[in-house]
C-alpha positions in Angstrom: 0.0 0.0 0.0 1.5 3.3 -1.1 1.5 6.2 1.3 2.2 9.9 0.7 3.9 11.6 3.6 3.4 15.3 4.1 5.7 17.1 6.6 4.4 20.1 8.3 6.7 22.6 10.1 4.8 25.1 12.2 5.8 27.7 14.8 5.2 26.3 18.3 3.5 28.2 21.1 5.3 28.7 24.4 3.7 25.6 25.9 5.2 23.5 23.1 9.0 24.0 23.3 9.7 21.7 20.3 9.3 22.0 16.6 8.2 18.6 15.3 7.3 16.8 12.2 4.0 15.1 11.6 3.3 12.5 9.0 -0.2 12.8 7.5 -1.2 9.6 5.7 -2.8 9.8 2.3 -5.3 7.5 0.7 -3.8 4.1 -0.4 -4.0 4.6 -4.1 -1.8 5.7 -6.9 -1.7 9.3 -8.0 -4.0 8.8 -11.0 -6.5 6.9 -8.8 -6.4 9.6 -6.1 -7.0 12.4 -8.7 -9.9 10.5 -10.3 -11.3 9.7 -6.9 -11.1 13.4 -5.9 -12.9 14.4 -9.1 -15.6 11.8 -8.4 -16.0 13.0 -4.8 -16.3 16.6 -5.9 -19.0 15.6 -8.3 -20.9 13.7 -5.6 -20.2 10.2 -6.9 -19.7 7.3 -4.7 -16.0 6.4 -4.6 -16.1 4.0 -1.6 -16.7 1.0 -3.7 -15.7 -2.6 -2.8 -12.1 -2.8 -1.9 -11.7 0.9 -1.3 -11.7 1.7 2.5 -13.6 4.7 3.6 -11.7 7.5 5.4 -11.9 8.6 9.1 -9.9 11.8 9.5 -8.9 13.0 12.9 -8.2 16.7 12.7 -6.6 18.2 15.8 -3.5 19.3 17.7 -0.8 17.5 19.7 -3.4 15.3 21.5 -4.4 13.8 18.1 -0.8 13.7 16.9 0.2 11.7 20.0 2.9 13.9 21.3 5.3 12.1 23.6 4.1 8.5 22.9 4.8 5.9 20.2 2.6 6.5 17.1 1.0 3.1 17.5 -0.2 4.1 21.1 -1.8 7.4 20.1 -5.6 7.3 20.3 -6.3 7.6 16.5 -4.2 4.4 15.9 -5.9 2.6 18.8 -9.2 3.4 17.0 -7.7 2.0 13.8 -6.8 -1.2 15.7 -10.4 -1.5 16.9 -11.7 -1.0 13.3 -9.2 -3.6 12.0 -10.2 -6.1 14.7 -13.8 -5.9 13.4 -12.8 -6.1 9.8 -14.5 -2.9 8.9 -13.5 -1.0 5.7 -12.2 2.2 7.3 -8.8 3.8 7.1 -7.8 6.3 9.8 -5.8 9.4 8.9 -4.0 11.3 11.7 -4.2 15.0 10.9 -2.9 16.3 14.2 -0.4 19.1 14.4 1.4 20.1 17.6 0.5 23.6 18.8 -2.4 23.9 16.5 -5.1 26.5 17.3 -8.6 26.7 15.8 -7.3 29.6 13.7 -4.5 27.5 12.4 -6.9 24.6 11.8 -9.2 26.8 9.7 -6.3 28.1 7.6 -5.2 24.6 6.5 -8.6 22.9 6.3 -8.9 23.1 2.5 -5.5 21.3 2.0 -6.4 18.6 4.5 -9.8 18.0 2.9 -8.0 16.6 -0.2 -8.2 13.4 1.7 -12.0 13.3 1.2 -13.1 12.1 4.7 -16.2 10.0 5.2 -16.0 10.8 8.9 -14.4 13.9 10.2 -13.4 14.2 13.9 -12.6 17.7 15.0 -10.4 18.0 18.0 -9.3 21.6 18.3 -9.6 24.4 20.9 -7.3 23.2 23.6 -4.5 25.5 22.7 -7.0 28.4 22.4 -8.0 27.7 26.0 -4.4 27.6 27.1 -3.7 30.9 25.4 -6.8 32.6 26.7 -8.3 33.2 23.2 -11.7 34.8 23.3 -14.2 31.9 23.4 -16.3 33.7 20.8 -13.3 33.5 18.4 -12.8 29.8 19.1 -16.5 29.1 18.5 -16.5 31.0 15.2 -13.4 29.2 14.0 -14.8 25.8 14.9 -18.1 26.6 13.2 -16.3 27.7 10.1 -14.3 24.5 9.9 -17.5 22.4 10.3 -19.2 24.3 7.6 -16.2 24.1 5.3 -16.2 20.4 5.6 -20.0 20.2 5.1 -19.8 22.5 2.1 -17.2 20.4 0.4 -18.6 17.0 1.3 -22.3 17.2 2.4 -22.5 13.5 3.2 -19.5 13.5 5.6 -20.3 12.6 9.2 -18.8 15.1 11.6 -17.9 14.5 15.2 -16.8 17.4 17.5 -14.5 16.5 20.4 -15.2 18.7 23.5 -12.4 20.4 25.4 -12.2 22.4 28.7 -10.0 25.3 29.7 -7.7 25.0 32.7 -9.2 26.4 36.0 -6.5 29.1 36.4 -8.1 31.0 33.4 -10.9 32.2 35.7 -14.4 30.9 36.2 -16.1 33.0 33.6 -13.7 32.0 30.9 -13.8 28.4 31.9 -17.6 28.3 31.7 -17.8 30.1 28.4 -15.2 27.9 26.9 -16.8 24.7 28.1 -20.1 25.7 26.7 -18.7 26.2 23.2 -18.8 22.5 22.3 -22.3 21.3 23.3 -23.9 24.4 21.9 -22.0 24.2 18.7 -22.8 20.5 18.3 -26.5 21.2 18.8 -26.6 24.2 16.4 -24.5 22.5 13.7 -26.2 19.1 14.1 -23.0 17.2 14.6 -22.1 14.3 17.0 -20.3 15.3 20.3 -17.7 13.7 22.4 -18.4 15.8 25.6 -14.8 16.0 26.9 -12.1 14.1 25.1 -9.8 14.1 28.2 -12.5 12.8 30.6 -10.9 10.6 33.2 -7.4 11.7 31.9 -7.0 15.4 32.3 -5.5 16.4 35.7 -4.5 12.9 36.7 -0.7 12.9 37.1 -0.2 9.2 36.4 -2.0 9.4 33.1 -0.1 12.4 31.8 3.5 13.2 30.8 5.6 15.3 33.2 4.4 18.5 31.4 0.9 17.8 32.8 -0.7 18.5 29.5 -0.1 15.5 27.2 -1.5 12.0 28.0 0.7 8.9 28.4 0.0 5.8 26.4 -2.4 4.7 29.1 -4.2 8.1 28.9 -4.5 7.6 25.1 -6.1 4.2 25.7 -8.8 5.9 27.7 -9.3 8.6 25.1 -9.7 5.9 22.4 -12.5 4.4 24.4 -14.2 7.8 24.8 -14.0 8.4 21.0 -15.1 4.9 20.2 -18.4 5.2 22.1 -19.4 8.0 19.7 -17.6 6.8 16.6 -18.7 3.2 16.6 -22.4 3.9 15.8 -21.5 6.4 13.2 -19.3 3.8 11.4 -22.0 1.2 11.6 -24.3 3.5 9.7 -21.8 3.7 6.9 -21.2 0.0 6.6 -22.4 -1.6 3.3 
């Protein structure tokens, strides 16, 4: 199976002292097949025929990228392992970039959508919360990403991964930030993972020494949280 590897080099915010490289997997087809598949997707044709796995795109920051753990231990790969164990025709693409904000995610969404996702999991906002970005700005960026995906691929299933701001940001900010995700999921009619770090965030033994990024064990818990929402969505897409 052929893979195209794209390397992204981004400025890193103060909480991410490293500049790192992220492989983003491409569809397992030759260039001609990929181009023709893209043309078919844009025209609304079904390109997920027998033998061609459908695409599950995780679009996020360092949590999705699996910062600090082996790639096969990050929660997107653990989800792929679950899919493979069931023999379902879905291929996971990890579109996570360390230090990514919702503004950065919006700026690169058109490029990433070349992968033509059948399921799009949006995991962004954590860095906005750490930076103290106005929750209204975060909400607008997330909404714009969701609508860009839906405009390009109306049939794509979208899942929004909820996030929370650290308590030191002040109660008003924390409350406004937390409410972004359920309200946006309702207004945009997308599925919601209430809090992707539920049972992981703030627990020292499940996080790396930086207190921000989960350990392999933390990623295992995240994968279960994602799977609870993702599994029924995938079942709907099965032939």
